[in-house]
C-alpha positions in Angstrom: 47.1 12.2 -3.4 47.6 15.2 -5.7 45.9 15.5 -9.1 48.3 14.2 -11.7 49.9 16.5 -14.3 48.4 16.4 -17.8 51.4 14.6 -19.3 50.2 11.5 -17.5 46.5 12.0 -18.2 45.9 11.2 -21.8 44.8 7.9 -23.3 48.0 7.3 -25.3 50.3 7.7 -22.2 48.0 5.6 -20.0 47.7 2.8 -22.6 51.4 2.8 -23.4 52.5 2.2 -19.8 53.8 -1.2 -18.8 51.9 -0.5 -15.6 48.6 -1.5 -17.3 49.8 -5.1 -17.7 49.6 -5.5 -13.9 45.9 -5.3 -14.2 45.4 -8.0 -16.7 44.5 -10.6 -14.2 41.9 -8.3 -12.5 40.3 -7.6 -15.8 40.1 -11.3 -16.8 38.6 -12.3 -13.5 36.0 -9.6 -13.7 35.1 -10.7 -17.3 34.6 -14.3 -16.4 32.6 -13.4 -13.3 29.9 -12.4 -15.8 27.8 -15.6 -16.1 27.5 -15.5 -19.9 31.1 -14.4 -20.5 32.4 -17.0 -18.0 30.4 -19.8 -19.8 31.7 -18.7 -23.2 35.3 -18.7 -22.0 35.0 -22.0 -20.2 33.6 -23.7 -23.3 35.8 -22.1 -26.0 39.1 -21.3 -24.3 42.0 -23.3 -22.9 43.8 -21.1 -20.4 45.6 -24.1 -18.9 47.5 -24.9 -22.1 47.6 -21.6 -24.0 47.5 -18.8 -21.4 50.8 -17.3 -22.7 49.6 -17.4 -26.3 46.3 -15.8 -25.3 48.0 -13.1 -23.3 50.1 -12.2 -26.4 47.0 -12.1 -28.6 45.2 -9.9 -26.2 48.1 -7.4 -25.8 48.6 -7.3 -29.6 45.0 -6.4 -30.0 45.1 -3.7 -27.3 48.2 -2.0 -28.5 47.1 -2.2 -32.2 43.8 -0.7 -31.2 45.4 2.3 -29.5 48.5 2.9 -31.6 48.4 1.2 -35.0 47.0 2.9 -38.1 43.7 1.7 -39.4 45.0 -0.9 -41.9 47.2 -2.6 -39.3 44.4 -2.7 -36.7 41.8 -3.9 -39.2 44.0 -7.0 -39.9 44.3 -7.7 -36.2 40.6 -7.2 -35.6 39.7 -9.6 -38.5 41.8 -12.3 -36.7 39.8 -11.7 -33.5 36.5 -11.8 -35.4 37.4 -15.1 -36.9 38.2 -16.5 -33.5 34.9 -15.2 -32.1 32.6 -16.6 -34.7 32.1 -20.0 -33.1 31.7 -18.6 -29.6 28.0 -18.8 -29.1 25.5 -21.1 -27.4 21.8 -21.1 -26.4 20.6 -21.2 -22.9 20.9 -24.6 -21.2 19.2 -25.1 -17.9 20.7 -22.6 -15.5 23.5 -21.7 -17.9 22.9 -18.5 -19.8 23.1 -18.0 -23.6 26.2 -16.3 -24.9 27.5 -14.8 -28.1 30.9 -13.2 -28.5 29.2 -10.5 -30.7 26.6 -9.6 -28.1 27.0 -5.8 -27.6 26.2 -6.1 -23.9 28.9 -8.7 -23.3 31.4 -6.7 -25.4 30.5 -3.7 -23.3 31.3 -5.5 -20.1 34.6 -6.9 -21.4 35.7 -3.5 -22.7 34.5 -1.8 -19.5 36.8 -4.1 -17.4 39.8 -3.0 -19.5 39.0 0.7 -19.2 38.2 0.6 -15.5 41.3 -1.5 -14.7 43.6 0.7 -16.8 42.4 3.9 -15.2 42.3 2.4 -11.6 46.0 1.4 -11.8 47.0 4.7 -13.4 45.4 6.7 -10.7 46.9 4.5 -7.9 50.4 5.3 -9.2 50.1 8.8 -10.7 47.3 10.2 -8.7 43.7 11.1 -9.6 43.0 12.4 -13.0 41.7 16.0 -13.4 38.0 16.1 -14.3 38.6 17.2 -17.9 41.3 14.7 -18.4 39.1 11.9 -17.0 36.3 12.7 -19.3 38.6 13.0 -22.3 40.3 9.6 -21.6 36.9 8.0 -21.2 35.5 9.6 -24.4 38.6 8.5 -26.3 38.3 4.9 -25.0 34.7 4.8 -26.2 35.9 5.5 -29.7 38.6 2.9 -29.8 38.6 -0.2 -31.9 38.9 -2.1 -28.6 35.1 -2.1 -28.8 35.0 -4.5 -31.7 31.5 -4.2 -33.1 30.4 -2.0 -30.2 29.4 1.5 -31.3 30.5 4.4 -29.1 26.9 5.4 -28.4 26.4 1.9 -26.8 28.6 3.1 -23.9 27.3 5.2 -21.0 27.5 8.8 -22.0 30.1 10.0 -19.5 32.1 8.9 -16.5 29.3 9.5 -14.1 27.0 7.3 -16.2 29.8 4.7 -16.5 30.1 4.7 -12.7 26.3 3.9 -12.4 26.7 1.2 -15.1 29.6 -0.3 -13.2 27.9 -0.3 -9.8 24.8 -1.9 -11.4 26.8 -4.6 -13.0 28.7 -5.8 -9.9 25.6 -7.4 -8.3 24.9 -9.3 -11.5 28.3 -11.1 -11.4 28.0 -14.7 -10.3 30.9 -17.1 -10.0 30.5 -20.9 -10.2 32.8 -23.9 -10.0 33.6 -23.6 -13.7 34.7 -20.0 -13.4 36.6 -20.7 -10.2 38.6 -23.3 -12.1 39.3 -20.7 -14.8 40.5 -18.2 -12.2 42.9 -20.9 -10.8 44.4 -21.2 -14.3 44.7 -17.5 -14.6 46.3 -17.0 -11.1 48.5 -20.1 -11.3 49.2 -20.6 -15.0 51.2 -23.5 -16.4 53.7 -23.0 -19.2 54.9 -19.7 -18.0 58.5 -18.9 -18.9 61.0 -19.6 -16.0 62.0 -15.9 -15.8 58.4 -14.9 -15.1 57.5 -17.5 -12.4 59.1 -15.6 -9.6 56.7 -12.7 -10.3 53.5 -14.8 -10.0 53.0 -14.4 -6.2 53.2 -10.6 -6.5 50.9 -10.8 -9.5 48.3 -12.8 -7.5 48.5 -10.3 -4.7 47.9 -7.3 -7.0 45.1 -9.1 -8.9 43.3 -10.1 -5.7 43.7 -6.6 -4.2 42.4 -4.8 -7.2 39.2 -6.8 -7.3 36.0 -5.4 -5.8 35.5 -7.2 -2.4 32.2 -8.9 -3.5 33.9 -10.4 -6.5 37.0 -11.4 -4.5 34.7 -13.2 -2.1 32.9 -15.1 -4.8 36.1 -16.4 -6.2 37.1 -17.6 -2.7 40.4 -15.7 -2.8 42.0 -15.3 0.7 41.9 -11.8 2.1 42.5 -10.4 5.6 44.1 -7.4 7.2 47.6 -8.8 6.8 47.2 -9.4 3.1 45.6 -6.0 2.7 48.6 -4.4 4.3 50.9 -6.2 1.9 48.8 -5.1 -1.0 48.8 -1.4 0.2 52.6 -1.6 0.7 53.0 -2.9 -2.9 50.8 -0.1 -4.3 52.7 2.6 -2.3 56.0 1.2 -3.6 54.7 1.2 -7.1 53.6 4.8 -6.8 57.0 5.8 -5.4 59.2 4.0 -7.8 57.4 3.3 -11.1 57.0 6.9 -12.4 60.8 7.4 -12.0 61.7 4.4 -14.3 63.1 5.4 -17.7 60.5 5.7 -20.4 62.3 3.0 -22.4 61.4 0.5 -19.6 57.9 1.8 -18.9 57.0 1.7 -22.7 58.9 -1.5 -23.6 55.9 -3.8 -23.8 54.1 -1.4 -26.2 57.2 -1.1 -28.3 57.8 -4.8 -28.5 54.3 -5.6 -29.6 54.2 -2.8 -32.2 57.6 -4.0 -33.5 56.1 -7.5 -33.9 53.2 -6.0 -35.9 55.7 -4.1 -38.1 57.8 -7.3 -38.7 54.6 -9.0 -39.7 54.2 -6.4 -42.5 51.8 -4.1 -40.7 53.0 -0.5 -40.6 53.0 1.0 -37.1 55.2 4.1 -37.6 54.2 7.2 -35.7 52.6 5.6 -32.7 49.5 7.7 -33.0 46.4 6.7 -31.0 43.6 5.2 -33.2 40.7 7.4 -32.1 38.1 8.4 -34.7 35.1 10.5 -33.9 
């Protein structure tokens, strides 16, 4: 696949694409596969009853982090901080301690967002040029998506990030609690009728994007036939998605930023929030 042109290789264009939403399930499953993150989510979240609300909250945070001016994003971040304050527990038997403000846990959660966003972008638009890849990564490190995580807490460059990622995968451990969470994510209740028809395709994409070791731990079915369906879905996306009108490809971003604006938070200009 050819290296993609620069107009598809900056953080703002990648984050603004509706394409990134297709990776939400993959990022979530990778997050909860971390034993401490999985325990925290299991004990402090209710995916079964509020998965749509939580999805909206997550996307508001992501789009505000990338596009909203500092004052708007600070208001969103304070809401997230308040929600995170009670999310902590000490070690209990085989269950690890967790704290939502733990830098290492925040790094893993943010890393899954970055890796998923770039993976999907490259599957559809082609590999990033080396300079673009480093720039996107450096910009992501400086985003407010990191919450309390300072940019220097991240691996220094994409090569270092690759080593970090490869080192983290063997540390992921799925248990019955996180498998139950995965079921709620993959087969959510309370989804609007107009979205239900897309759930089988969403499960296929989520499963196919997972590293094989993680997919196996979650007990998700996978064989040559399913892999062929996944590859066909990705080829179709690469052939069709880039030709969709920008108004369609950017609609989720625009909807969430409009909601922020209606809530009294100025979002004019759609400039990425990157400070160095």
